[in-house]
C-alpha positions in Angstrom: 1.9 12.5 19.4 -0.9 13.2 16.9 -3.6 11.0 15.6 -2.4 9.1 12.5 -4.6 10.4 9.6 -2.6 9.7 6.5 -4.8 6.7 5.6 -8.1 8.6 5.5 -6.5 11.5 3.7 -5.0 9.3 1.0 -8.4 7.5 0.7 -10.1 10.9 0.3 -7.6 12.0 -2.2 -8.0 8.8 -4.2 -11.7 9.1 -4.0 -11.7 12.6 -5.4 -9.2 11.7 -8.2 -11.2 8.6 -9.3 -14.5 10.5 -9.1 -13.7 13.9 -10.5 -10.9 13.2 -13.0 -12.6 10.9 -15.6 -14.2 12.5 -18.6 -17.6 10.9 -17.8 -19.8 10.9 -14.7 -19.1 8.0 -12.3 -21.4 7.5 -9.3 -19.6 7.9 -6.0 -20.9 4.4 -5.1 -18.6 2.9 -7.8 -15.6 5.0 -6.7 -15.7 4.5 -2.9 -14.7 0.7 -2.8 -11.8 1.2 -5.1 -10.5 4.3 -3.3 -10.8 2.5 0.1 -9.0 -0.7 -1.1 -6.2 1.3 -2.9 -5.8 3.6 0.1 -5.4 0.6 2.4 -2.9 -1.1 0.0 -0.8 2.1 -0.2 -0.8 2.2 3.6 0.3 -1.4 3.7 3.1 -0.6 1.3 4.5 1.8 3.8 4.9 -1.1 6.3 6.3 -3.4 3.6 8.9 -0.7 2.9 9.8 -0.5 6.6 10.0 -4.3 6.8 12.3 -4.8 3.7 14.2 -1.6 3.9 17.4 -3.1 5.4 17.5 -5.8 2.7 16.6 -3.4 -0.1 19.2 -0.9 1.1 21.9 -3.6 1.2 21.0 -4.9 -2.3 20.7 -1.5 -3.9 24.0 -0.3 -2.2 25.7 -3.3 -3.8 24.2 -2.8 -7.2 24.0 1.0 -7.5 26.4 2.4 -5.0 25.8 6.2 -4.5 22.5 6.0 -6.5 20.8 3.6 -4.1 18.4 6.1 -2.7 17.4 7.4 -6.2 16.7 3.8 -7.3 14.7 3.1 -4.2 12.6 6.1 -4.8 12.0 5.1 -8.4 11.1 1.5 -7.4 8.6 2.5 -4.8 7.1 5.3 -7.0 6.6 2.7 -9.7 4.9 0.3 -7.4 2.7 3.0 -5.9 1.7 4.3 -9.3 0.8 0.8 -10.5 -1.5 0.4 -7.5 -3.2 3.7 -8.1 -3.7 2.9 -11.8 -5.1 -0.5 -10.9 -7.6 1.2 -8.8 -8.6 3.6 -11.6 -9.0 0.6 -13.9 -11.1 -1.2 -11.3 -13.4 1.9 -11.0 -13.7 2.2 -14.8 -14.3 -1.5 -15.3 -17.1 -1.6 -12.7 -18.8 1.3 -14.3 -18.5 -0.3 -17.7 -19.9 -3.6 -16.5 -22.9 -1.8 -14.8 -23.5 0.2 -18.0 -23.5 -3.0 -20.1 -26.0 -4.7 -17.8 -28.4 -1.7 -18.0 -28.2 -1.6 -21.9 -28.9 -5.3 -22.4 
């Protein structure tokens, strides 16, 4: 059995996306907290999925029949993307607030 390393890898990937993707320079010190928190939330969502999977499967099977797995993928993709976008907003907002303090 290997060492679980999906958490650090997702945090690293989020760090690189939040740091390198924007059109302006953002110091790594502003990016790291958001990447760590969002990475931990995404890891937590894996366990939430495991906890509510039986209930969700039953509900989706009743509502969507043969499309239950497609709907489950769409639901969790939406939740995950909203978490990632919230982290990007947090990073941008912290940078804006620091810029506003320096200007004044």
